[in-house]
C-alpha positions in Angstrom: -104.8 53.7 116.1 -103.2 54.6 113.1 -101.1 52.8 111.7 -98.7 52.8 108.5 -97.6 49.6 106.1 -94.5 49.3 107.8 -96.1 48.9 110.9 -98.8 46.3 109.5 -96.1 44.5 107.3 -93.6 44.1 110.9 -96.8 42.7 112.7 -97.8 40.2 110.0 -94.1 39.0 110.3 -94.2 38.4 113.4 -97.2 36.7 113.9 -95.7 34.6 110.8 -92.8 33.9 112.3 -94.8 33.1 115.9 -97.1 30.7 113.8 -94.3 28.7 111.7 -92.2 28.3 115.1 -95.5 26.7 117.1 -97.7 24.0 115.9 -101.3 24.2 115.1 -102.2 22.5 118.5 -100.5 25.6 120.4 -103.4 26.9 122.8 -102.9 30.8 121.6 -102.3 29.6 117.7 -106.0 30.5 116.4 -105.7 33.6 118.0 -102.3 34.7 116.6 -103.5 33.6 113.3 -106.8 35.5 113.1 -104.5 38.7 114.6 -102.1 37.8 111.2 -105.0 37.4 109.4 -106.7 40.9 110.5 -103.8 42.7 109.8 -103.1 41.4 106.1 -106.4 42.4 105.1 -106.0 45.8 106.6 -102.8 46.2 104.3 -104.5 45.1 101.8 -107.8 47.5 102.3 -105.4 50.2 103.0 -103.8 49.5 99.4 -106.7 49.3 97.6 -108.1 52.4 98.9 -104.6 54.4 98.4 -104.6 55.8 102.0 -100.8 56.7 103.8 -102.6 55.0 107.7 -105.4 53.4 108.1 -107.3 52.3 111.8 -106.9 49.8 113.3 
């Protein structure tokens, strides 16, 4: 799936909001944290390479 920076930023915000309202002991915390980090890394990769979209 090809996505834009705006899409990635929206998903990162959703994950950050969830992480801030739930405790690290929540069963889904690590998965959500990994998902957020993945999107952040994709956003950085997209910007470093000057791409308009990036595959996730």
